[in-house]
C-alpha beads as a LAMMPS data file, in Angstrom:
LAMMPS data file: protein, C-alpha beads

212 atoms
211 bonds

1 atom types
1 bond types

-500.0 500.0 xlo xhi
-500.0 500.0 ylo yhi
-500.0 500.0 zlo zhi

Masses

1 110.0

Atoms # bond

1 1 1 0.000 0.000 0.000
2 1 1 1.510 3.309 -1.093
3 1 1 0.794 6.912 -0.223
4 1 1 -2.693 8.332 -0.643
5 1 1 -4.664 11.453 0.190
6 1 1 -6.386 11.384 3.587
7 1 1 -8.949 13.887 2.309
8 1 1 -10.077 13.700 -1.299
9 1 1 -8.323 16.585 -3.115
10 1 1 -11.652 17.671 -4.611
11 1 1 -13.146 17.979 -1.121
12 1 1 -10.136 19.935 0.100
13 1 1 -10.379 22.272 -2.891
14 1 1 -14.100 22.688 -2.219
15 1 1 -13.397 23.634 1.415
16 1 1 -10.679 26.074 0.393
17 1 1 -13.040 27.738 -2.064
18 1 1 -15.648 28.210 0.676
19 1 1 -13.325 30.236 2.865
20 1 1 -13.176 34.050 2.680
21 1 1 -10.374 35.681 0.729
22 1 1 -7.074 35.163 2.543
23 1 1 -4.803 38.021 3.482
24 1 1 -1.937 38.802 1.147
25 1 1 0.765 37.425 3.433
26 1 1 -0.874 34.009 3.696
27 1 1 -1.270 33.925 -0.081
28 1 1 2.402 34.812 -0.541
29 1 1 3.443 32.064 1.868
30 1 1 1.246 29.489 0.137
31 1 1 2.660 30.462 -3.255
32 1 1 6.217 30.121 -1.919
33 1 1 5.439 26.706 -0.435
34 1 1 4.028 25.509 -3.764
35 1 1 6.995 26.890 -5.701
36 1 1 9.534 25.217 -3.405
37 1 1 7.600 22.037 -2.715
38 1 1 7.798 22.950 0.962
39 1 1 5.260 21.324 3.309
40 1 1 2.863 23.633 5.158
41 1 1 -0.321 22.788 7.047
42 1 1 -2.447 24.581 4.458
43 1 1 -5.499 26.809 4.907
44 1 1 -7.912 24.127 6.174
45 1 1 -5.646 23.183 9.080
46 1 1 -4.590 26.814 9.487
47 1 1 -8.171 27.856 10.184
48 1 1 -8.547 24.907 12.563
49 1 1 -5.485 26.077 14.530
50 1 1 -6.843 29.629 14.536
51 1 1 -10.112 28.404 16.042
52 1 1 -8.330 26.353 18.699
53 1 1 -6.493 29.459 19.877
54 1 1 -9.724 31.421 20.038
55 1 1 -11.770 28.777 21.855
56 1 1 -8.987 28.017 24.353
57 1 1 -8.082 31.702 24.787
58 1 1 -4.444 30.654 24.644
59 1 1 -1.845 33.242 25.577
60 1 1 1.417 31.339 25.162
61 1 1 2.081 28.976 22.260
62 1 1 5.211 26.936 21.573
63 1 1 5.776 25.739 18.020
64 1 1 8.182 22.896 17.315
65 1 1 9.398 23.247 13.746
66 1 1 8.197 26.511 12.233
67 1 1 9.496 26.417 8.665
68 1 1 9.040 29.909 7.261
69 1 1 6.204 30.679 9.645
70 1 1 2.935 29.610 8.014
71 1 1 1.249 27.942 10.990
72 1 1 2.809 30.434 13.414
73 1 1 1.204 33.227 11.401
74 1 1 -2.227 31.640 11.878
75 1 1 -1.551 31.265 15.599
76 1 1 -0.352 34.853 15.945
77 1 1 -3.363 36.270 14.106
78 1 1 -5.678 34.521 16.576
79 1 1 -3.899 35.695 19.737
80 1 1 -5.278 38.454 21.902
81 1 1 -3.022 41.388 22.789
82 1 1 -0.147 40.297 25.003
83 1 1 -0.055 36.755 23.639
84 1 1 3.097 35.240 22.153
85 1 1 4.082 32.427 19.802
86 1 1 7.527 30.957 20.468
87 1 1 8.864 29.556 17.184
88 1 1 11.751 27.155 16.623
89 1 1 13.472 26.463 13.321
90 1 1 16.847 24.996 12.356
91 1 1 17.171 26.725 8.973
92 1 1 18.510 30.273 9.148
93 1 1 17.046 30.967 5.706
94 1 1 13.586 29.933 6.901
95 1 1 13.959 32.067 10.015
96 1 1 14.815 35.073 7.836
97 1 1 11.791 34.461 5.603
98 1 1 9.532 33.987 8.627
99 1 1 10.632 37.299 10.136
100 1 1 9.850 39.058 6.864
101 1 1 6.399 37.489 6.641
102 1 1 5.631 38.334 10.272
103 1 1 6.722 41.925 9.664
104 1 1 4.553 42.221 6.556
105 1 1 1.578 40.773 8.410
106 1 1 2.013 43.039 11.422
107 1 1 2.408 40.199 13.929
108 1 1 6.124 40.471 14.674
109 1 1 5.420 41.768 18.198
110 1 1 3.599 38.505 18.975
111 1 1 6.427 36.254 17.792
112 1 1 9.684 35.102 19.366
113 1 1 11.943 32.948 17.182
114 1 1 14.733 30.610 18.271
115 1 1 17.123 29.322 15.619
116 1 1 17.918 25.806 16.760
117 1 1 16.615 22.371 17.652
118 1 1 13.027 22.499 18.908
119 1 1 13.487 19.818 21.573
120 1 1 16.602 21.483 22.956
121 1 1 14.891 24.876 23.046
122 1 1 11.830 23.461 24.824
123 1 1 14.028 21.659 27.350
124 1 1 15.838 24.912 28.082
125 1 1 12.745 26.992 28.832
126 1 1 11.458 27.205 32.387
127 1 1 7.868 28.121 31.575
128 1 1 4.503 26.615 30.717
129 1 1 2.417 26.987 27.577
130 1 1 -1.260 26.887 26.679
131 1 1 -0.604 25.205 23.329
132 1 1 2.316 23.180 21.997
133 1 1 2.282 22.487 18.256
134 1 1 4.532 19.672 17.076
135 1 1 5.751 19.535 13.466
136 1 1 9.390 18.455 13.715
137 1 1 11.082 15.601 11.823
138 1 1 8.821 12.605 12.332
139 1 1 11.457 10.199 13.658
140 1 1 11.736 12.443 16.713
141 1 1 8.005 12.593 17.457
142 1 1 8.162 9.924 20.217
143 1 1 10.586 12.145 22.157
144 1 1 8.074 14.970 22.336
145 1 1 5.102 13.451 24.197
146 1 1 6.378 13.595 27.779
147 1 1 8.167 16.866 27.144
148 1 1 4.954 18.451 25.906
149 1 1 3.051 17.122 28.906
150 1 1 5.588 18.607 31.306
151 1 1 5.547 22.026 29.637
152 1 1 1.786 22.408 29.200
153 1 1 -0.559 24.051 31.642
154 1 1 -3.427 21.943 32.967
155 1 1 -6.063 21.934 30.231
156 1 1 -3.457 22.892 27.642
157 1 1 -3.504 21.580 24.080
158 1 1 -0.845 19.404 22.457
159 1 1 -1.324 19.388 18.680
160 1 1 0.712 17.338 16.196
161 1 1 0.708 17.390 12.402
162 1 1 1.080 14.519 9.892
163 1 1 -0.077 11.745 12.227
164 1 1 -1.753 9.829 9.369
165 1 1 1.354 10.308 7.213
166 1 1 -0.322 10.014 3.803
167 1 1 -1.398 6.478 4.694
168 1 1 2.178 5.201 5.017
169 1 1 1.418 4.102 8.581
170 1 1 -0.700 1.302 7.043
171 1 1 2.154 -0.041 4.924
172 1 1 3.731 -2.789 7.035
173 1 1 6.762 -2.908 4.738
174 1 1 7.521 0.776 5.371
175 1 1 10.146 0.742 8.097
176 1 1 11.590 4.187 7.420
177 1 1 12.600 6.169 10.534
178 1 1 9.849 8.727 9.894
179 1 1 7.062 6.166 9.534
180 1 1 8.266 4.172 12.536
181 1 1 8.413 7.421 14.490
182 1 1 4.799 8.286 13.662
183 1 1 3.599 4.796 14.617
184 1 1 5.448 4.810 17.939
185 1 1 4.375 8.369 18.709
186 1 1 0.713 7.559 18.139
187 1 1 0.846 4.515 20.421
188 1 1 2.573 6.504 23.177
189 1 1 0.198 9.434 22.863
190 1 1 -3.035 7.426 22.813
191 1 1 -1.975 5.409 25.865
192 1 1 -0.692 8.421 27.839
193 1 1 -2.722 8.806 31.032
194 1 1 -2.098 12.539 31.127
195 1 1 -3.735 13.279 27.778
196 1 1 -7.160 12.817 26.249
197 1 1 -6.516 12.541 22.516
198 1 1 -8.473 12.559 19.270
199 1 1 -7.138 12.234 15.735
200 1 1 -8.768 14.592 13.254
201 1 1 -8.549 13.271 9.662
202 1 1 -8.015 16.579 7.886
203 1 1 -5.115 17.287 5.542
204 1 1 -2.467 14.723 6.665
205 1 1 -4.030 13.992 10.053
206 1 1 -3.922 16.164 13.169
207 1 1 -3.781 14.787 16.708
208 1 1 -5.404 16.970 19.347
209 1 1 -4.616 16.185 22.983
210 1 1 -5.834 17.896 26.146
211 1 1 -3.690 17.721 29.283
212 1 1 -5.790 16.393 32.161

Bonds

1 1 1 2
2 1 2 3
3 1 3 4
4 1 4 5
5 1 5 6
6 1 6 7
7 1 7 8
8 1 8 9
9 1 9 10
10 1 10 11
11 1 11 12
12 1 12 13
13 1 13 14
14 1 14 15
15 1 15 16
16 1 16 17
17 1 17 18
18 1 18 19
19 1 19 20
20 1 20 21
21 1 21 22
22 1 22 23
23 1 23 24
24 1 24 25
25 1 25 26
26 1 26 27
27 1 27 28
28 1 28 29
29 1 29 30
30 1 30 31
31 1 31 32
32 1 32 33
33 1 33 34
34 1 34 35
35 1 35 36
36 1 36 37
37 1 37 38
38 1 38 39
39 1 39 40
40 1 40 41
41 1 41 42
42 1 42 43
43 1 43 44
44 1 44 45
45 1 45 46
46 1 46 47
47 1 47 48
48 1 48 49
49 1 49 50
50 1 50 51
51 1 51 52
52 1 52 53
53 1 53 54
54 1 54 55
55 1 55 56
56 1 56 57
57 1 57 58
58 1 58 59
59 1 59 60
60 1 60 61
61 1 61 62
62 1 62 63
63 1 63 64
64 1 64 65
65 1 65 66
66 1 66 67
67 1 67 68
68 1 68 69
69 1 69 70
70 1 70 71
71 1 71 72
72 1 72 73
73 1 73 74
74 1 74 75
75 1 75 76
76 1 76 77
77 1 77 78
78 1 78 79
79 1 79 80
80 1 80 81
81 1 81 82
82 1 82 83
83 1 83 84
84 1 84 85
85 1 85 86
86 1 86 87
87 1 87 88
88 1 88 89
89 1 89 90
90 1 90 91
91 1 91 92
92 1 92 93
93 1 93 94
94 1 94 95
95 1 95 96
96 1 96 97
97 1 97 98
98 1 98 99
99 1 99 100
100 1 100 101
101 1 101 102
102 1 102 103
103 1 103 104
104 1 104 105
105 1 105 106
106 1 106 107
107 1 107 108
108 1 108 109
109 1 109 110
110 1 110 111
111 1 111 112
112 1 112 113
113 1 113 114
114 1 114 115
115 1 115 116
116 1 116 117
117 1 117 118
118 1 118 119
119 1 119 120
120 1 120 121
121 1 121 122
122 1 122 123
123 1 123 124
124 1 124 125
125 1 125 126
126 1 126 127
127 1 127 128
128 1 128 129
129 1 129 130
130 1 130 131
131 1 131 132
132 1 132 133
133 1 133 134
134 1 134 135
135 1 135 136
136 1 136 137
137 1 137 138
138 1 138 139
139 1 139 140
140 1 140 141
141 1 141 142
142 1 142 143
143 1 143 144
144 1 144 145
145 1 145 146
146 1 146 147
147 1 147 148
148 1 148 149
149 1 149 150
150 1 150 151
151 1 151 152
152 1 152 153
153 1 153 154
154 1 154 155
155 1 155 156
156 1 156 157
157 1 157 158
158 1 158 159
159 1 159 160
160 1 160 161
161 1 161 162
162 1 162 163
163 1 163 164
164 1 164 165
165 1 165 166
166 1 166 167
167 1 167 168
168 1 168 169
169 1 169 170
170 1 170 171
171 1 171 172
172 1 172 173
173 1 173 174
174 1 174 175
175 1 175 176
176 1 176 177
177 1 177 178
178 1 178 179
179 1 179 180
180 1 180 181
181 1 181 182
182 1 182 183
183 1 183 184
184 1 184 185
185 1 185 186
186 1 186 187
187 1 187 188
188 1 188 189
189 1 189 190
190 1 190 191
191 1 191 192
192 1 192 193
193 1 193 194
194 1 194 195
195 1 195 196
196 1 196 197
197 1 197 198
198 1 198 199
199 1 199 200
200 1 200 201
201 1 201 202
202 1 202 203
203 1 203 204
204 1 204 205
205 1 205 206
206 1 206 207
207 1 207 208
208 1 208 209
209 1 209 210
210 1 210 211
211 1 211 212
C-alpha cells in the first residue's frame, strides 16, 4: 500500500473555495510553499489552529518546527493582545523568511523565534504553555510526548501534524525512521494517562490532545 490522500483533493479544494479571501501574506506564503515544494499545514488546518487558539483563549504557544512561519502566522493572528508564539526552526534561511512574513503581516510583536533544535529549546525553557504544536522531523516525534506534557498548563492543548502520514502508517513494509516514528508516537500518545486525545482526519491527520 503506497501513499494516498487522507482527504479527497476535490473535497479539500471545495473547502478552500468556501473560505473568505485570505490576506496577502498568507497567499504569498502558500505560493512560496508551492513553488519550493515545501510542506505547510495549508489553509484548512490553518483555520482549525486559529479556532483552537480562540476557543482556548491561549496566551502562550510553543511551536516545534516553524518552517518559514505559516502555521505560526495563523496562531499569531488569533492571539489576543499580550499573547506570544515561540517559534523554533533549524534553517537560518527559513527564520529570515519567517521574520519578513511576520513583519509584513504586522504580527512580529507577537512572535519570538529561536534558531535551533526544537526539543533542545523546549528543554531549556522554564515556563509553561497553553498550546504546543509539534511539526518536527517525524522520527523524533516519540521524544516529544512527555516533554509536551511537562511544559503544558493543565487543560493545555498538544497538537501534532502529519499523524496519518499520507497512509504510510498502514504499509507494514515501510520501516523508514519517519514512519516508525509516527507509529510509535501515536501509540505513546493514545496510551498516555495525562492526555485525552483525538485524531482529526483533515489534511495529513492532526492529533489533538488535552492535558488532564
